N, C-alpha and C positions, 0 to 999 in steps of 0.2 A: 288806691281803692278807697272809696268813701265809706262812711259808716253804714249806710243803707245796703250797699253791696256786701259788706262784711256780714251784716245781719242775715241777708238773704241766703248766703252760703252756709249759715250755721244750722239750718234745718230745725231739728227738734230743740236745739239749744235756744233758738229764738222763742219758741213756744214756752220753754221753761222760764226764760227771762221775763216774758210778758206775764205769765201766770204768777211768778214770784212778786213782781211789781204790783199786780192786782191784789194778791194776798196781803201784802204790806199796807196797801191803801185801804183795803176793807178792814184790816185790824185797826188802823188809825181812825176810821169812821166809827167803829164800835166804841173805841175809847172816847172819842170826842162827843158822841151822842150820850154816852153814859155820864160823862162829866157835866155836860150841859143839862141833862135831865135832872141831875142832883142839885143843880143850882136854880132851877125854874120853880116859880111859885104859882103860876097860873095853871089851873087844872086842864084847860083846853090845850094849852101849849104842851103840857106834860104828856097828854094823850097822843098828840102828834109825834112828839119826840120818841115816845115809847114804841110807836108803830115803826118809825124809821130805825130805831135801835134793833127791833126784832128783824126787820128786813136786812139790816147790815150783818147781823149775826148769821142769818140764813145764807147770805151771800158768802160770807167768810167760810162757812162750813162747806158750801158747794165747791168753792175754789180749792179748799184743802182736800176734799175727797178726790177732785180731779187730779190734783198734784200727786196724791198718794197712789192713785190708780196708774198714773203715768210713770211712777218711780222717781219723781222729782223731789219728793218730800217724804222722809222716813221718821215719823213721829216716835215710833217705839224702838228705833234702831240707831242710836247716836253714831255708831261707827260707820254705818252705811251712809248716814247723812253727812258725815265728815268727808267721805269720798266724793259725794255729789258736790259739796261746797268747794272742795279743793279743785275739782275739775272745772267748776264755774270760775273760780278765782284764776286758774291757769289760762282760761279762755279770754277773760276780760281784757287783758293787755293787747291781745291781737286785734281787737276791734279798731284800734287807732291806726293800724298800719295800712 
């Protein structure tokens, strides 16, 4: 079975994997825009970067809310998050079979 077939059979887990990847990418974008913004001296470029940073923060929040609503991410319950992470970790090796 190839990886695409494995993912297709995962159902909600596929959605969780995609959402998690998107959350991590959006967090990286926030960090990168913030760093770049702090190193920019041109006011026009700073304005553009600030708008992109704001959009990235909004996107991160939207993904986070989605994941919390779906039960994929438990910000205020580390024990529950550990259960979700362990389930994900147990599932990951089966994707290669």
